[in-house]
Backbone as CSV, one residue per row, in Angstrom:
resi,resn,N_x,N_y,N_z,CA_x,CA_y,CA_z,C_x,C_y,C_z
1,UNK,-74.385,-121.947,68.727,-73.359,-121.183,68.049,-73.531,-119.724,68.438
2,UNK,-72.431,-119.114,68.849,-72.465,-117.716,69.251,-72.730,-116.825,68.046
3,UNK,-73.199,-115.631,68.329,-73.494,-114.701,67.243,-72.214,-114.242,66.548
4,UNK,-71.101,-114.125,67.285,-69.837,-113.720,66.633,-69.319,-114.829,65.729
5,UNK,-69.527,-116.087,66.135,-69.113,-117.213,65.288,-69.969,-117.256,64.033
6,UNK,-71.284,-117.034,64.197,-72.169,-117.019,63.032,-71.814,-115.882,62.084
7,UNK,-71.495,-114.719,62.630,-71.116,-113.578,61.793,-69.812,-113.828,61.050
8,UNK,-68.853,-114.441,61.733,-67.573,-114.765,61.083,-67.783,-115.793,59.987
9,UNK,-68.580,-116.833,60.279,-68.857,-117.865,59.285,-69.597,-117.279,58.078
10,UNK,-70.551,-116.393,58.323,-71.284,-115.753,57.220,-70.352,-114.890,56.377
11,UNK,-69.414,-114.181,57.010,-68.469,-113.347,56.260,-67.544,-114.206,55.407
12,UNK,-67.080,-115.327,55.967,-66.205,-116.228,55.198,-66.962,-116.803,54.006
13,UNK,-68.207,-117.253,54.229,-68.990,-117.816,53.127,-69.302,-116.763,52.068
14,UNK,-69.562,-115.530,52.486,-69.824,-114.460,51.520,-68.579,-114.163,50.691
15,UNK,-67.425,-114.165,51.322,-66.177,-113.933,50.576,-65.912,-115.055,49.584
16,UNK,-66.171,-116.301,50.013,-65.956,-117.432,49.107,-66.914,-117.373,47.924
17,UNK,-68.163,-117.021,48.179,-69.141,-116.934,47.094,-68.783,-115.833,46.110
18,UNK,-68.310,-114.691,46.605,-67.938,-113.617,45.686,-66.679,-113.974,44.908
19,UNK,-65.765,-114.721,45.518,-64.555,-115.142,44.796,-64.901,-116.122,43.692
20,UNK,-65.844,-117.032,43.961,-66.253,-117.986,42.927,-66.976,-117.263,41.802
21,UNK,-67.803,-116.288,42.136,-68.535,-115.538,41.114,-67.638,-114.653,40.281
22,UNK,-66.522,-114.182,40.874,-65.620,-113.288,40.149,-64.552,-114.041,39.383
23,UNK,-64.486,-115.374,39.521,-63.461,-116.146,38.813,-63.723,-116.067,37.314
24,UNK,-62.675,-115.887,36.509,-62.891,-115.786,35.070,-63.299,-117.127,34.478
25,UNK,-64.111,-117.052,33.461,-64.524,-118.266,32.773,-63.353,-118.824,31.989
26,UNK,-63.410,-120.110,31.705,-62.331,-120.743,30.950,-62.273,-120.126,29.558
27,UNK,-61.099,-119.694,29.184,-60.938,-119.041,27.886,-60.957,-120.086,26.782
28,UNK,-61.650,-119.777,25.729,-61.696,-120.670,24.582,-60.424,-120.501,23.775
29,UNK,-59.987,-121.590,23.130,-58.759,-121.517,22.348,-59.032,-121.264,20.879
30,UNK,-60.290,-121.021,20.521,-60.617,-120.652,19.144,-61.655,-119.541,19.143
31,UNK,-61.616,-118.751,18.097,-62.622,-117.714,17.874,-63.405,-118.137,16.636
32,UNK,-64.714,-118.416,16.771,-65.478,-118.887,15.610,-65.644,-117.790,14.552
33,UNK,-65.595,-118.223,13.284,-65.744,-117.308,12.157,-66.661,-117.963,11.133
34,UNK,-67.666,-117.230,10.688,-68.522,-117.690,9.586,-68.417,-116.644,8.495
35,UNK,-67.947,-117.071,7.342,-67.746,-116.136,6.241,-69.039,-115.978,5.436
36,UNK,-69.540,-114.752,5.305,-70.758,-114.522,4.513,-70.408,-114.456,3.024
37,UNK,-70.741,-115.509,2.311,-70.427,-115.571,0.882,-71.679,-115.433,0.012
38,UNK,-72.786,-114.988,0.595,-74.025,-114.868,-0.168,-73.933,-113.810,-1.265
39,UNK,-73.029,-112.857,-1.134,-72.882,-111.808,-2.155,-72.358,-112.374,-3.467
40,UNK,-71.759,-113.554,-3.443,-71.278,-114.162,-4.684,-72.428,-114.531,-5.617
41,UNK,-73.611,-114.758,-5.063,-74.752,-115.138,-5.899,-75.167,-114.018,-6.840
42,UNK,-74.887,-112.765,-6.477,-75.240,-111.659,-7.359,-74.238,-111.507,-8.497
43,UNK,-73.034,-111.996,-8.316,-71.992,-111.854,-9.334,-71.926,-113.081,-10.236
44,UNK,-71.983,-114.268,-9.630,-71.882,-115.516,-10.390,-73.223,-116.223,-10.385
45,UNK,-73.562,-116.912,-11.449,-74.858,-117.608,-11.491,-74.788,-118.973,-10.798
46,UNK,-74.293,-119.001,-9.576,-74.209,-120.248,-8.815,-74.732,-120.002,-7.413
47,UNK,-75.061,-121.102,-6.722,-75.413,-120.992,-5.316,-74.138,-120.747,-4.519
48,UNK,-74.229,-119.892,-3.541,-73.048,-119.533,-2.755,-72.648,-120.681,-1.833
49,UNK,-71.356,-120.923,-1.722,-70.908,-121.943,-0.769,-71.034,-121.426,0.667
50,UNK,-71.051,-122.347,1.612,-71.077,-121.986,3.021,-69.725,-122.356,3.623
51,UNK,-69.163,-121.460,4.406,-67.864,-121.708,5.004,-67.893,-121.249,6.453
52,UNK,-67.613,-122.168,7.350,-67.500,-121.810,8.770,-66.218,-122.427,9.305
53,UNK,-65.493,-121.646,10.061,-64.209,-122.081,10.592,-63.946,-121.302,11.878
54,UNK,-62.721,-121.171,12.242,-62.351,-120.429,13.433,-60.901,-120.009,13.355
55,UNK,-60.520,-119.146,14.260,-59.139,-118.677,14.331,-58.545,-119.230,15.619
56,UNK,-57.445,-119.973,15.539,-56.854,-120.493,16.767,-56.236,-119.376,17.606
57,UNK,-56.393,-119.487,18.916,-55.810,-118.530,19.858,-54.727,-119.270,20.628
58,UNK,-53.445,-118.936,20.400,-52.380,-119.650,21.106,-52.352,-119.294,22.591
59,UNK,-52.153,-120.312,23.419,-52.071,-120.138,24.866,-50.634,-120.469,25.282
60,UNK,-49.908,-119.498,25.841,-48.515,-119.771,26.201,-48.419,-120.627,27.454
61,UNK,-47.351,-121.409,27.502,-47.051,-122.225,28.667,-45.810,-121.689,29.361
62,UNK,-45.315,-122.396,30.370,-44.116,-121.923,31.074,-42.871,-122.110,30.210
63,UNK,-41.939,-121.161,30.227,-40.722,-121.298,29.425,-39.846,-122.448,29.921
64,UNK,-39.107,-123.042,29.006,-38.235,-124.165,29.319,-36.796,-123.673,29.417
65,UNK,-36.350,-123.287,30.586,-34.969,-122.853,30.770,-34.927,-121.526,31.476
66,UNK,-33.798,-120.968,31.707,-32.453,-121.524,31.599,-32.170,-122.516,32.733
67,UNK,-31.243,-123.473,32.459,-30.885,-124.512,33.401,-29.406,-124.403,33.723
68,UNK,-29.027,-124.423,35.016,-27.599,-124.416,35.333,-26.956,-125.733,34.893
69,UNK,-25.742,-125.647,34.385,-25.033,-126.831,33.908,-23.668,-126.893,34.577
70,UNK,-23.242,-128.066,35.017,-21.919,-128.169,35.639,-20.820,-127.940,34.608
71,UNK,-19.804,-127.193,35.008,-18.673,-126.938,34.118,-18.900,-125.807,33.136
72,UNK,-19.992,-125.085,33.255,-20.273,-123.969,32.347,-20.476,-122.703,33.156
73,UNK,-20.006,-121.588,32.612,-20.207,-120.309,33.286,-21.612,-119.768,33.054
74,UNK,-22.154,-119.977,31.862,-23.512,-119.526,31.543,-24.457,-120.718,31.590
75,UNK,-25.708,-120.518,31.986,-26.649,-121.648,32.014,-27.018,-122.106,30.606
76,UNK,-27.486,-123.352,30.525,-27.993,-123.870,29.248,-29.322,-123.192,28.937
77,UNK,-29.635,-123.104,27.663,-30.871,-122.463,27.194,-30.979,-121.045,27.751
78,UNK,-29.979,-120.248,27.424,-29.924,-118.877,27.922,-31.175,-118.092,27.523
79,UNK,-31.618,-118.254,26.274,-32.899,-117.717,25.825,-33.849,-118.913,25.733
80,UNK,-34.767,-119.071,26.697,-35.568,-120.301,26.755,-36.598,-120.387,25.647
81,UNK,-36.981,-121.619,25.355,-38.071,-121.855,24.419,-39.387,-121.742,25.178
82,UNK,-40.389,-121.152,24.542,-41.706,-120.989,25.157,-42.696,-121.867,24.390
83,UNK,-43.381,-122.775,25.093,-44.366,-123.609,24.398,-45.718,-122.902,24.297
84,UNK,-46.396,-123.130,23.195,-47.749,-122.616,22.973,-48.624,-123.786,22.568
85,UNK,-49.867,-123.767,23.004,-50.837,-124.745,22.537,-52.021,-123.982,21.947
86,UNK,-52.612,-124.560,20.943,-53.788,-123.964,20.308,-54.610,-125.088,19.708
87,UNK,-55.857,-124.816,19.489,-56.726,-125.801,18.871,-57.078,-125.339,17.467
88,UNK,-56.702,-126.137,16.487,-57.089,-125.863,15.110,-58.582,-126.156,15.021
89,UNK,-59.415,-125.172,14.714,-60.859,-125.357,14.829,-61.426,-126.255,13.731
90,UNK,-62.639,-126.690,13.995,-63.360,-127.459,12.990,-63.728,-126.528,11.842
91,UNK,-63.502,-126.984,10.637,-63.808,-126.183,9.450,-64.757,-126.970,8.554
92,UNK,-65.812,-126.318,8.100,-66.786,-126.950,7.205,-67.018,-126.028,6.023
93,UNK,-66.822,-126.569,4.826,-67.102,-125.834,3.585,-68.076,-126.669,2.767
94,UNK,-69.226,-126.111,2.460,-70.247,-126.817,1.689,-70.512,-126.060,0.400
95,UNK,-70.376,-126.760,-0.736,-70.574,-126.155,-2.047,-71.693,-126.886,-2.782
96,UNK,-72.822,-126.214,-3.032,-73.889,-126.857,-3.802,-73.457,-127.013,-5.261
97,UNK,-73.665,-128.194,-5.807,-73.273,-128.485,-7.194,-74.512,-128.658,-8.060
98,UNK,-74.410,-128.166,-9.274,-75.497,-128.321,-10.243,-75.006,-129.198,-11.383
99,UNK,-75.934,-129.868,-12.014,-75.590,-130.716,-13.151,-75.216,-129.818,-14.330
100,UNK,-74.080,-130.069,-14.997,-73.656,-129.155,-16.064,-74.525,-129.203,-17.316
101,UNK,-75.233,-130.317,-17.569,-76.008,-130.439,-18.802,-77.511,-130.355,-18.577
102,UNK,-77.964,-130.550,-17.369,-79.404,-130.528,-17.101,-79.721,-129.448,-16.074
103,UNK,-80.999,-129.124,-15.994,-81.437,-128.203,-14.956,-81.760,-129.025,-13.715
104,UNK,-80.947,-128.931,-12.741,-81.170,-129.680,-11.504,-79.889,-129.731,-10.682
105,UNK,-80.078,-130.026,-9.425,-78.940,-130.070,-8.525,-78.444,-131.497,-8.391
106,UNK,-77.156,-131.645,-8.372,-76.550,-132.945,-8.123,-76.478,-133.236,-6.629
107,UNK,-76.166,-132.244,-5.857,-76.020,-132.431,-4.415,-75.116,-131.354,-3.844
108,UNK,-74.533,-131.659,-2.722,-73.662,-130.721,-2.031,-72.351,-131.432,-1.709
109,UNK,-71.259,-130.821,-2.105,-69.932,-131.327,-1.743,-69.516,-130.634,-0.451
110,UNK,-69.195,-131.425,0.559,-68.840,-130.881,1.867,-67.428,-131.308,2.227
111,UNK,-66.602,-130.331,2.513,-65.247,-130.581,2.973,-65.218,-130.229,4.456
112,UNK,-64.870,-131.194,5.296,-64.898,-130.967,6.744,-63.597,-131.437,7.361
113,UNK,-63.099,-130.642,8.283,-61.923,-131.040,9.063,-62.295,-130.957,10.537
114,UNK,-61.860,-131.936,11.298,-62.162,-131.972,12.733,-61.204,-131.056,13.489
115,UNK,-61.588,-130.693,14.698,-60.716,-129.874,15.548,-59.495,-130.700,15.943
116,UNK,-58.356,-130.051,15.988,-57.092,-130.739,16.278,-56.218,-129.836,17.138
117,UNK,-55.551,-130.425,18.112,-54.667,-129.652,18.975,-53.310,-129.471,18.308
118,UNK,-52.816,-128.245,18.341,-51.496,-127.916,17.810,-50.576,-127.527,18.961
119,UNK,-49.310,-127.893,18.855,-48.305,-127.502,19.840,-47.152,-126.840,19.105
120,UNK,-46.705,-125.735,19.649,-45.648,-124.950,19.039,-44.658,-124.552,20.120
121,UNK,-43.373,-124.601,19.797,-42.360,-124.035,20.686,-41.593,-122.990,19.899
122,UNK,-41.275,-121.900,20.559,-40.535,-120.815,19.925,-39.062,-121.180,19.842
123,UNK,-38.292,-120.503,19.000,-36.858,-120.769,18.971,-36.200,-120.320,20.271
124,UNK,-35.095,-120.928,20.578,-34.338,-120.566,21.775,-32.868,-120.416,21.413
125,UNK,-32.051,-120.046,22.392,-30.635,-119.809,22.155,-29.824,-120.421,23.285
126,UNK,-28.774,-121.122,22.908,-27.823,-121.669,23.862,-26.493,-120.993,23.575
127,UNK,-25.906,-120.374,24.572,-24.706,-119.572,24.365,-23.646,-119.986,25.370
128,UNK,-22.416,-120.171,24.883,-21.284,-120.484,25.748,-20.446,-119.239,25.990
129,UNK,-19.875,-119.150,27.185,-19.071,-117.985,27.538,-17.704,-118.039,26.844
130,UNK,-17.071,-116.884,26.620,-15.744,-116.881,25.989,-14.615,-117.257,26.953
131,UNK,-14.972,-117.631,28.172,-13.985,-118.061,29.160,-14.341,-119.446,29.662
132,UNK,-13.318,-120.226,29.998,-13.549,-121.541,30.575,-13.808,-121.386,32.065
133,UNK,-14.304,-122.425,32.715,-14.415,-122.352,34.176,-13.012,-122.243,34.793
134,UNK,-12.910,-121.819,36.032,-11.593,-121.722,36.661,-10.857,-123.063,36.626
135,UNK,-9.570,-123.010,36.267,-8.769,-124.232,36.129,-7.735,-124.301,37.253
136,UNK,-7.638,-125.466,37.902,-6.664,-125.583,38.986,-5.218,-125.459,38.498
137,UNK,-4.930,-125.931,37.264,-3.551,-125.860,36.762,-3.122,-124.436,36.441
138,UNK,-4.087,-123.538,36.316,-3.785,-122.118,36.078,-3.998,-121.291,37.347
139,UNK,-3.947,-121.967,38.489,-4.123,-121.326,39.792,-5.495,-120.655,39.919
140,UNK,-6.522,-121.325,39.390,-7.885,-120.835,39.516,-8.299,-119.791,38.509
141,UNK,-7.429,-119.508,37.545,-7.756,-118.506,36.532,-8.480,-119.171,35.359
142,UNK,-9.443,-118.476,34.757,-10.092,-119.048,33.563,-9.197,-118.901,32.343
143,UNK,-9.481,-119.685,31.350,-8.717,-119.659,30.109,-9.632,-119.168,28.991
144,UNK,-9.143,-118.305,28.095,-10.009,-117.876,26.979,-10.282,-119.035,26.027
145,UNK,-11.512,-119.176,25.631,-11.941,-120.216,24.685,-12.832,-119.559,23.640
146,UNK,-13.016,-120.253,22.543,-13.935,-119.753,21.518,-15.366,-119.849,22.033
147,UNK,-16.125,-118.778,21.927,-17.516,-118.854,22.382,-18.324,-119.760,21.459
148,UNK,-19.275,-120.436,22.032,-20.136,-121.329,21.267,-21.559,-120.794,21.322
149,UNK,-22.257,-120.919,20.208,-23.654,-120.490,20.135,-24.450,-121.566,19.422
150,UNK,-25.628,-121.799,19.900,-26.501,-122.783,19.279,-27.928,-122.276,19.245
151,UNK,-28.604,-122.539,18.150,-30.000,-122.143,17.988,-30.873,-123.357,18.260
152,UNK,-31.810,-123.210,19.167,-32.779,-124.262,19.454,-33.940,-124.066,18.482
153,UNK,-34.167,-125.050,17.658,-35.133,-124.898,16.568,-36.569,-124.897,17.081
154,UNK,-37.432,-124.136,16.427,-38.852,-124.168,16.790,-39.487,-125.463,16.296
155,UNK,-40.557,-125.867,16.954,-41.274,-127.075,16.548,-42.761,-126.766,16.417
156,UNK,-43.396,-127.484,15.528,-44.847,-127.407,15.345,-45.345,-128.837,15.228
157,UNK,-46.239,-129.234,16.135,-46.732,-130.604,16.174,-48.248,-130.593,16.095
158,UNK,-48.779,-131.429,15.252,-50.235,-131.574,15.103,-50.517,-132.559,13.992
159,UNK,-51.717,-133.062,13.951,-52.105,-134.018,12.906,-53.472,-133.645,12.349
160,UNK,-53.560,-132.531,11.624,-54.864,-132.167,11.066,-55.253,-133.104,9.918
161,UNK,-56.518,-133.293,9.749,-57.012,-134.124,8.662,-58.349,-133.583,8.183
162,UNK,-58.793,-134.013,7.014,-60.052,-133.543,6.447,-60.713,-134.677,5.685
163,UNK,-62.011,-134.536,5.465,-62.750,-135.519,4.682,-63.672,-134.789,3.711
164,UNK,-63.868,-135.398,2.553,-64.739,-134.841,1.522,-65.948,-135.739,1.387
165,UNK,-67.138,-135.163,1.562,-68.387,-135.910,1.468,-69.223,-135.323,0.348
166,UNK,-69.933,-136.182,-0.338,-70.829,-135.732,-1.397,-72.192,-136.311,-1.131
167,UNK,-73.168,-135.435,-1.118,-74.515,-135.971,-0.869,-75.596,-134.995,-1.179
């Protein structure tokens, strides 16, 4: 292998290695949150509950529209809907329980929900022009028509669930 070929190959490999090293890490769709509730123990004569959850971070997808439609002057979905996906994080709340009549602990009640994917689409708009397409019977002239407007409703899809454990 010639020295110029080796130098070119080394430069290509160095560029590839730096590109791989500079690639951003996969972004998480949740931000973890742990709520410090220990200060409640100074105010109330109970053990403080523990609560850990997260904040979902919506990730936008490609917009859906506008689409050309035959026989229409304006495209369908003039204001497109934008889909978002997010992950509803796992949430755990643990509350220590004490026996109301005796001195002693009964156990811990734990409410837990698993992580769940949520899908959301933003509202969109479909608008019709106040003119019809060119008509042959009118020698290619458009005819005035009532404009039409339609609202594309937003959607939210997901199936979150939770369970209560005592132990």
